[in-house]
C-alpha positions in Angstrom: 9.9 15.8 -68.7 9.4 12.1 -69.4 7.2 9.8 -67.2 10.3 7.9 -66.3 12.0 11.1 -65.1 8.9 12.0 -63.1 9.0 8.6 -61.3 12.7 9.2 -60.4 11.7 12.6 -59.0 8.9 10.8 -57.0 11.4 8.5 -55.3 13.7 11.5 -54.4 10.7 13.5 -53.1 9.4 10.6 -51.1 12.8 10.0 -49.5 13.3 13.6 -48.5 9.7 13.8 -47.2 10.4 10.6 -45.1 13.6 12.2 -43.7 11.6 15.4 -42.8 8.9 13.3 -41.1 11.7 11.5 -39.1 13.0 15.0 -38.0 9.5 15.9 -36.7 9.2 12.6 -34.8 12.6 13.2 -33.1 11.9 16.8 -32.4 8.6 16.0 -30.6 10.2 13.1 -28.7 13.0 15.3 -27.4 10.7 18.2 -26.6 8.4 16.0 -24.4 11.4 14.3 -22.8 13.3 17.6 -22.0 10.6 20.2 -21.6 7.2 18.5 -21.1 3.9 18.0 -23.0 2.7 21.5 -22.6 5.8 23.1 -24.2 5.6 20.5 -27.0 2.0 21.6 -27.6 3.1 25.3 -27.8 5.8 24.5 -30.3 3.6 22.4 -32.6 0.8 24.9 -32.5 3.3 27.7 -33.4 4.5 25.7 -36.4 0.9 25.1 -37.5 -0.1 28.8 -37.1 2.9 30.3 -38.9 2.3 27.9 -41.8 -0.4 30.3 -42.9 2.3 32.8 -43.7 3.2 30.6 -46.7 0.4 32.5 -48.4 2.0 35.9 -48.1 3.9 35.4 -51.4 0.4 35.7 -52.9 0.6 32.6 -55.0 3.5 34.0 -57.0 5.5 30.7 -56.7 3.0 28.5 -58.4 2.4 30.9 -61.2 6.1 31.6 -61.7 6.6 27.9 -62.4 3.8 27.9 -64.9 4.8 31.1 -66.6 8.5 29.9 -66.9 7.8 26.6 -68.6 7.1 27.9 -72.1 10.1 30.3 -72.3 12.4 27.6 -71.0 11.1 25.2 -73.7 11.6 27.8 -76.4 14.9 29.0 -74.9 13.5 32.6 -74.8 15.9 33.9 -72.1 14.6 37.5 -72.4 11.0 36.4 -71.4 12.4 34.1 -68.7 14.4 37.0 -67.2 11.4 39.2 -67.3 9.4 36.6 -65.3 12.2 35.9 -62.8 12.7 39.6 -62.1 9.0 40.2 -61.6 8.8 37.2 -59.2 11.9 38.4 -57.3 10.3 41.9 -56.8 7.0 40.3 -55.6 8.8 38.0 -53.2 10.5 41.0 -51.6 7.1 42.6 -51.0 5.7 39.3 -49.7 8.6 38.8 -47.4 8.1 42.3 -45.8 4.4 41.7 -45.4 5.1 38.2 -43.9 7.5 39.6 -41.3 5.0 42.1 -40.2 2.2 39.5 -39.9 4.6 37.1 -38.1 5.3 39.8 -35.5 1.6 40.3 -34.9 0.8 36.6 -34.8 3.7 35.9 -32.4 2.6 38.7 -30.1 -1.1 37.6 -30.1 -0.6 33.8 -29.8 2.2 33.9 -27.2 0.2 36.4 -25.2 -2.9 34.1 -25.4 -1.0 31.1 -24.3 0.7 33.0 -21.5 -2.6 34.3 -20.1 -5.0 31.4 -20.7 -2.6 28.6 -19.8 -1.9 29.9 -16.4 0.2 27.0 -15.3 2.2 27.0 -18.6 5.9 26.3 -18.1 8.8 24.0 -18.9 8.8 20.6 -17.2 12.5 19.8 -17.0 13.6 16.2 -17.1 14.8 16.3 -13.5 11.1 16.6 -12.3 10.9 20.3 -11.7 8.7 22.7 -13.6 9.3 26.5 -14.1 7.1 29.1 -15.6 8.4 30.4 -18.9 8.7 34.1 -19.6 6.5 35.7 -22.3 9.4 37.4 -24.1 11.1 34.0 -24.6 7.9 32.5 -26.0 7.8 35.5 -28.4 11.4 35.0 -29.6 10.8 31.2 -30.1 7.7 31.8 -32.3 9.5 34.5 -34.3 12.5 32.2 -35.0 10.2 29.3 -36.0 8.3 31.6 -38.4 11.4 33.1 -39.9 12.8 29.7 -40.9 11.4 29.8 -44.4 10.2 33.4 -44.5 13.6 35.1 -44.8 14.6 33.0 -47.8 11.7 34.5 -49.8 13.8 37.7 -50.2 16.7 35.9 -52.0 15.8 32.5 -53.4 12.0 32.3 -54.0 12.3 33.0 -57.7 15.3 30.7 -58.1 13.5 27.8 -56.5 10.6 28.3 -58.9 13.1 28.3 -61.8 14.4 24.9 -60.6 10.9 23.5 -60.4 10.0 24.8 -63.9 13.1 23.3 -65.4 12.4 19.9 -63.8 15.2 20.3 -61.3 12.9 20.0 -58.3 14.7 16.9 -57.1 17.9 19.0 -56.7 15.9 21.6 -54.7 14.6 18.9 -52.4 18.1 17.5 -51.9 19.4 21.0 -50.9 16.5 21.4 -48.4 17.2 18.0 -47.0 20.9 18.9 -46.4 20.0 22.1 -44.7 17.4 20.4 -42.5 19.9 17.7 -41.6 22.5 20.2 -40.4 20.1 22.5 -38.6 18.0 19.8 -36.9 21.2 17.9 -35.8 22.3 21.0 -33.9 18.9 21.6 -32.4 18.5 18.0 -31.3 21.8 18.1 -29.6 21.0 21.3 -27.7 17.5 20.0 -26.7 19.0 16.7 -25.5 21.4 18.5 -23.1 18.3 20.6 -21.9 19.6 24.1 -22.7 17.1 26.9 -22.5 14.7 26.3 -25.4 15.1 29.8 -26.8 18.8 29.1 -27.5 17.9 25.8 -29.3 15.4 27.5 -31.7 17.7 30.4 -32.5 19.5 28.0 -34.7 16.6 28.4 -37.2 17.9 31.8 -38.0 20.9 30.3 -39.9 18.6 28.0 -42.0 17.6 30.7 -44.5 21.2 31.8 -45.1 22.5 28.2 -45.6 19.6 27.3 -48.0 19.9 30.6 -50.0 23.7 30.1 -50.5 23.3 26.6 -51.8 20.4 27.4 -54.2 22.1 30.6 -55.5 25.3 28.6 -56.2 23.4 25.9 -58.1 21.5 28.6 -60.1 24.7 30.5 -61.0 26.3 27.3 -62.3 23.4 26.0 -64.3 21.7 29.2 -65.5 24.3 31.7 -66.6 21.8 33.6 -68.7 20.0 35.1 -65.7 20.1 38.8 -65.4 18.6 40.6 -62.4 17.1 44.1 -62.9 15.3 46.4 -60.5 12.1 46.9 -62.5 9.2 44.5 -62.7 7.8 43.9 -66.2 5.2 41.1 -66.2 2.0 42.5 -64.8 0.0 39.5 -65.9 2.0 37.4 -63.3 1.4 40.0 -60.6 -2.4 40.2 -61.2 -2.9 36.4 -61.4 -0.9 35.7 -58.2 -3.4 37.6 -56.1 -6.1 35.2 -57.1 -3.9 32.1 -56.4 -3.3 33.3 -52.9 -7.0 32.5 -52.0 -6.5 28.9 -53.1 -3.4 28.5 -51.1 -5.0 29.8 -47.9 -8.0 27.5 -48.5 -5.8 24.5 -48.8 -3.8 25.5 -45.7 -7.0 25.7 -43.7 -7.7 22.1 -44.6 -4.3 20.9 -43.5 -3.8 22.9 -40.2 -7.1 24.3 -39.0 -7.9 21.2 -36.8 -4.8 21.5 -34.7 -5.2 25.2 -34.2 -8.9 24.9 -33.2 -8.1 22.2 -30.7 -5.3 24.3 -29.2 -7.6 27.3 -28.7 -10.6 25.4 -27.4 -9.3 22.3 -25.7 -5.9 23.3 -24.3 -2.3 22.6 -24.9 -2.3 19.1 -23.3 -4.8 17.8 -25.8 -3.3 19.8 -28.6 0.1 18.3 -27.9 -1.4 14.8 -27.8 -3.2 15.4 -31.1 0.0 16.9 -32.7 1.8 13.6 -31.9 -0.7 11.6 -33.9 -1.1 14.2 -36.6 2.6 14.4 -37.2 2.6 10.7 -38.2 -0.6 11.1 -40.2 0.5 14.2 -42.0 4.0 12.7 -42.6 2.5 9.6 -44.3 0.0 11.8 -46.2 2.8 14.1 -47.4 4.8 11.1 -48.8 1.6 9.9 -50.6 1.0 13.4 -52.0 4.5 13.5 -53.4 3.9 10.3 -55.2 1.1 12.1 -57.1 2.0 15.8 -57.4 5.6 15.1 -58.6 3.9 14.8 -62.0 2.8 18.5 -61.8 5.7 19.7 -64.0 5.2 16.8 -66.5 1.5 17.6 -67.0 2.2 21.3 -67.1 4.8 21.0 -69.9 2.6 18.4 -71.7 -0.5 20.7 -71.7 1.6 23.7 -72.7 2.6 21.8 -75.8 -0.6 19.8 -76.6 -3.5 21.5 -74.9 -6.2 19.6 -73.0 -5.7 16.0 -72.0 -7.8 13.1 -73.1 -10.1 11.6 -70.5 -8.8 8.1 -71.1 -5.3 9.3 -70.3 -6.4 11.3 -67.2 -8.5 8.3 -65.8 -5.3 6.2 -65.8 -3.6 8.9 -63.6 -6.6 8.8 -61.4 -6.3 5.0 -61.1 -2.8 5.5 -59.8 -4.0 8.1 -57.3 -6.8 5.9 -56.0 -4.3 3.0 -55.6 -2.2 5.4 -53.5 -5.3 6.5 -51.6 -6.2 2.9 -50.7 -2.6 2.1 -49.6 -2.6 5.2 -47.5 -5.9 4.4 -45.7 -5.0 0.8 -44.9 -1.6 1.7 -43.3 -2.6 5.0 -41.7 -5.8 3.5 -40.2 -4.2 0.4 -38.8 -0.6 1.3 -38.1 -0.7 4.9 -36.8 -1.9 3.9 -33.2 1.0 1.5 -32.9 3.5 4.1 -34.1 2.3 6.9 -31.8 2.1 4.5 -28.8 5.5 3.0 -29.3 7.2 6.4 -29.8 5.4 8.7 -27.3 3.1 6.9 -24.9 5.6 6.6 -22.0 6.3 10.3 -22.0 2.6 11.2 -22.0 1.6 8.6 -19.4 4.2 9.8 -17.0 2.5 13.2 -16.9 -1.1 12.1 -16.8 -1.6 12.8 -13.1 -1.7 16.5 -13.8 -4.4 16.1 -16.5 -8.1 16.4 -16.0 -10.5 13.5 -16.6 -11.8 15.1 -19.8 -8.2 15.4 -21.1 -7.5 11.8 -20.2 -10.5 10.6 -22.1 -9.3 12.4 -25.2 -5.9 10.8 -24.8 -7.5 7.4 -24.8 -9.5 8.1 -27.9 -6.4 9.3 -29.8 -4.0 6.6 -28.7 -6.2 3.5 -28.4 -9.5 3.8 -30.3 -9.8 2.9 -34.0 -12.6 5.4 -34.6 -10.3 8.4 -34.3 -7.8 6.8 -36.7 -10.7 6.0 -39.1 -11.8 9.6 -39.4 -8.2 11.0 -39.8 -7.5 8.4 -42.5 -10.6 9.2 -44.4 -9.9 12.9 -44.5 -6.3 12.1 -45.7 -7.7 9.9 -48.4 -10.1 12.6 -49.7 -7.2 15.0 -49.8 -5.0 12.5 -51.7 -7.6 11.5 -54.3 -8.3 15.2 -55.0 -4.7 15.7 -56.1 -5.0 14.5 -59.7 -7.7 17.1 -60.4 -5.5 19.7 -58.5 -2.5 18.7 -60.6 -4.5 19.3 -63.8 -5.7 22.7 -62.5 -2.1 23.5 -61.9 -1.1 22.3 -65.4 -3.8 24.3 -67.1 -3.3 27.4 -64.9 -7.1 27.6 -64.1 -6.6 29.0 -60.6 -8.8 32.0 -61.3 -11.9 29.7 -61.6 -11.1 27.4 -58.7 -9.4 29.7 -56.2 -12.5 31.2 -54.6 -14.5 27.9 -54.2 -11.4 26.3 -52.5 -11.1 29.3 -50.2 -14.8 29.1 -49.4 -14.5 25.4 -48.6 -11.6 26.2 -46.2 -13.6 29.0 -44.5 -16.7 26.8 -44.1 -14.6 24.1 -42.6 -13.2 26.5 -40.0 -16.6 28.1 -39.2 -18.5 24.8 -38.8 -15.7 23.2 -36.8 -15.5 26.1 -34.4 -19.3 26.3 -34.0 -19.8 22.6 -33.1 -16.6 22.4 -31.0 -17.8 25.4 -29.0 -21.2 23.8 -28.4 -19.8 20.4 -27.3 -17.0 22.0 -25.3 -18.8 24.7 -23.3 -22.5 23.6 -23.5 -22.3 19.8 -23.4 -18.9 19.9 -21.6 -17.6 16.9 -23.5 -14.1 17.2 -24.9 -14.4 13.9 -26.8 -17.4 15.0 -28.8 -15.8 18.4 -29.5 -12.8 16.6 -31.0 -14.9 14.2 -33.1 -17.1 17.0 -34.4 -14.0 18.7 -35.8 -12.8 15.5 -37.5 -16.3 14.6 -38.9 -16.7 18.1 -40.4 -13.2 18.0 -41.9 -14.0 14.7 -43.5 -17.3 16.0 -45.0 -15.8 19.2 -46.3 -12.8 17.4 -47.7 -15.1 15.1 -49.7 -17.1 18.1 -50.9 -13.9 19.7 -52.1 -12.9 16.5 -53.9 -16.3 16.4 -55.6 -16.0 20.0 -56.8 -12.5 19.6 -58.2 -13.5 16.3 -59.9 -16.5 17.7 -61.7 -14.7 20.9 -62.6 -11.9 18.8 -64.2 -14.5 16.5 -65.9 -16.3 19.5 -67.5 -13.5 22.0 -68.3 -10.1 20.4 -68.3 -10.4 17.1 -70.2 -12.0 16.3 -73.6 -14.1 13.3 -74.5 -15.0 13.2 -70.8 -17.2 10.3 -69.8 -17.9 8.1 -66.8 -15.7 5.3 -68.3 -13.3 4.1 -65.7 -15.0 5.9 -62.8 -16.6 2.8 -61.2 -13.4 0.7 -61.5 -11.4 3.5 -59.8 -13.8 3.7 -56.9 -13.7 -0.1 -56.5 -9.9 0.1 -56.4 -10.3 2.5 -53.4 -13.4 1.2 -51.6 -12.5 -2.5 -51.4 -9.2 -2.0 -49.5 -11.0 0.5 -47.2 -13.8 -2.1 -46.3 -11.2 -4.8 -45.8 -9.1 -2.6 -43.5 -12.1 -1.6 -41.4 -13.2 -5.2 -40.9 -9.7 -6.4 -40.1 -9.1 -3.6 -37.6 -12.4 -3.7 -35.8 -12.9 -7.4 -35.7 -9.3 -8.7 -35.2 -6.5 -6.2 -34.6 -8.2 -4.2 -31.8 -9.1 -7.4 -30.0 -6.0 -9.5 -30.5 -3.3 -6.7 -30.8 -4.7 -3.7 -29.1 -2.1 -0.9 -28.8 -2.9 -0.4 -25.1 -1.1 -3.7 -24.5 2.3 -2.3 -25.7 3.1 -1.0 -22.2 1.9 -2.1 -18.7 -0.4 1.0 -18.4 -4.1 0.3 -18.2 -5.9 3.0 -16.2 -5.6 6.6 -15.2 -6.0 5.7 -11.5 -3.3 3.1 -11.6 -0.2 4.7 -13.3 2.9 2.6 -12.6 5.9 4.5 -11.2 8.1 2.9 -13.9 6.4 2.2 -17.2 7.6 -1.2 -18.6 7.4 -2.5 -22.2 5.2 -5.6 -22.6 5.7 -6.0 -26.4 9.2 -6.1 -27.8 10.3 -4.4 -31.0 10.1 -7.8 -32.7 6.4 -8.0 -32.3 5.9 -4.4 -33.4 8.0 -4.9 -36.5 6.1 -8.1 -37.3 2.8 -6.1 -37.2 4.3 -3.3 -39.2 5.8 -5.3 -42.0 2.8 -7.7 -42.0 0.3 -5.0 -42.5 2.6 -3.2 -45.0 3.2 -6.3 -47.1 -0.5 -7.4 -46.9 -1.7 -3.9 -48.0 0.7 -3.9 -51.0 -0.6 -7.4 -52.1 -4.2 -6.4 -51.5 -3.9 -3.1 -53.5 -2.0 -4.8 -56.4 -4.4 -7.8 -56.8 -7.5 -5.6 -56.4 -6.2 -3.1 -58.9 -5.2 -5.8 -61.4 -8.7 -7.3 -61.3 -10.3 -3.9 -62.1 -7.8 -2.2 -64.3 -5.1 -4.7 -65.6 -3.9 -2.6 -68.5 -3.5 0.6 -66.5 -1.7 -1.1 -63.6 0.6 -2.9 -66.0 1.5 0.5 -67.6 2.3 1.9 -64.1 4.4 -1.1 -63.2 6.4 -0.9 -66.4 7.3 2.7 -65.8 9.1 1.9 -62.5 12.8 2.8 -63.2 14.3 -0.7 -62.7 11.4 -2.5 -64.5 11.5 0.2 -67.2 15.2 -0.5 -67.9 14.7 -4.2 -68.1 11.7 -3.8 -70.3 13.4 -1.4 -72.7 16.5 -3.8 -73.0 14.1 -6.6 -73.9 12.3 -4.5 -76.5 15.7 -3.5 -78.1 16.7 -7.2 -78.4 13.3 -8.1 -80.0 13.7 -5.2 -82.4 17.2 -6.4 -83.4 15.8 -9.8 -84.1 13.1 -8.4 -86.3 15.7 -6.4 -88.2 17.6 -9.6 -89.0 14.7 -11.0 -90.9 15.2 -8.3 -93.5 18.7 -9.4 -94.4 19.1 -10.3 -98.1 22.2 -12.4 -98.7 22.6 -11.2 -102.4 22.5 -7.5 -101.4 24.9 -8.3 -98.6 27.5 -9.3 -101.1 27.1 -6.3 -103.3 26.5 -3.4 -100.8 29.4 -1.8 -98.9 29.7 -1.5 -95.1 26.6 -2.3 -93.1 23.9 -1.8 -95.8 21.1 -3.7 -94.0 20.5 -1.0 -91.5 19.9 1.4 -94.4 17.5 -1.1 -96.0 15.6 -1.4 -92.7 15.4 2.4 -92.4 14.3 2.8 -96.0 11.6 0.1 -95.5 10.3 2.0 -92.4 10.2 5.4 -94.3 8.4 3.9 -97.3 5.9 2.2 -95.0 5.3 5.5 -93.1 4.9 7.5 -96.4 2.5 4.9 -97.8 0.3 5.1 -94.7 0.4 8.9 -94.7 -0.7 8.9 -98.4 -3.5 6.5 -97.7 -4.8 8.7 -94.8 -4.6 11.8 -97.0 -6.6 10.1 -99.7 -9.3 9.0 -97.2 -9.7 12.5 -95.9 -9.8 14.1 -99.4 -13.4 15.1 -100.2 -15.1 13.4 -103.2 -14.9 15.6 -106.3 -18.1 16.3 -108.1 -18.1 15.5 -111.8 -20.0 17.7 -114.2 -21.0 16.6 -117.7 -21.4 19.3 -120.3 -24.3 18.8 -122.7 -24.8 20.9 -125.7 
């Protein structure tokens, strides 16, 4: 897989991730509009909780991709079939275990919400509110969890084959088509306010549609596949159990905060947090795709060449730190404007039913920059950890890193719950409970980054040094400092998000919420910050690492095509210098290209001979004396 092909895959992945984030925005907007804030909180928490079921496949997916790369490169179809059959068998076991766990989780969480949230119900858009039956909540959670779980039985191994063969962009396009069809039907049903249980039953058809398209693609492109009943590759089975720990640890970083808030602070706050986090997680996912789309490239490269040189890796890290700086600037400054413009009217209209503590949390999330600062920092630490994570993936060193990553995730959950419980029940301060979770997540995320970085520095690269480390941190830190100063000293004073609508205080909620700022002003802020951040990142990066940034820029598809055409023209001009008019008259058709090629071969042979002579040890000369 070439770097250029990897960059094309990045654009496809970023586009599909952007579409997926737009689906989540629309889903939450329609849920709040049709069924109320509480019900939206229940749905978002259900999605976050069932995401842990992604670990039931025991890490078999990641390892199947790694194990398949070498057989595919060598066209060893027997070995590839052995791995695919083993993976298919393990996916069936994981799917059965996942369905059992899903049933248990659905029973427990639906029951917890039904008992603890005594006033839980559906707030219809006509102003009435009805309690919602427990059995319907259970069915909704089961259908949400089965969306991706059922497909494990049929297409898990085939998706891994597509990833290993650098066809991940086709897999993403198939997923996007299925999402587009399913979510379009769900959006329509929610917009006409049908019973929510009927809307979410549509998820049951997602797995069948996705499986059919992927199986069709695989049958057309991989005719050598043969499926057998037995499993053969026990090395894959044993290694996958270790990788499962790493997957669970990473999932704890991504979803634990929303779940803890839901259990300790209630569905209203959890729903409000999920609105913001959907934007934050959506942007972070796009940034991660810009980095981890190179996984297959590095995996195939290391399979062929072994360890990567530190000088090459530090350039990849430069790229990741540029992405991290861009992510921080835009997420920190722009997220409050997004979440206010999209969801503030729906939340404000229902604030009269909230307690004062819940209202204070709402203000912190929607209007205060400190909340955005902590969320953006934790996102940055996750993003800049990804280069080391990609190399761990490429070298298949999960056995050494799985347990530490899992321990980091467990420590994050334990400390977050401990401090949140103290501030929630002892100090009775919801705001401090929320901030304690965010601060601990930031600290543990940074510790996780430090561990992965040093592990990579010691074990996964050769000729490791601290060359390039300082410049990379400057590429990241300077945009962060500039963004903090601009947001605190200027944006929050001149363009505070609270001024988007005519709402100011909990005690004075207008009957009809009016828009103060038009879309023109919001778009001006958005494109102004976006453009300024791109200019800031580019100039700052060019000052610290001009060669690396130039290489990244030249690898962009359009620029790469222009640059290669220019290099071809220059090479043609250099060839013309070797034309000899006398030989041109004597040689038959197009001899000059042959002369050029012969010159290149002679030059290469001469250099090779010189190197061999330099490396040849000096022979000792003995003189015989009689």
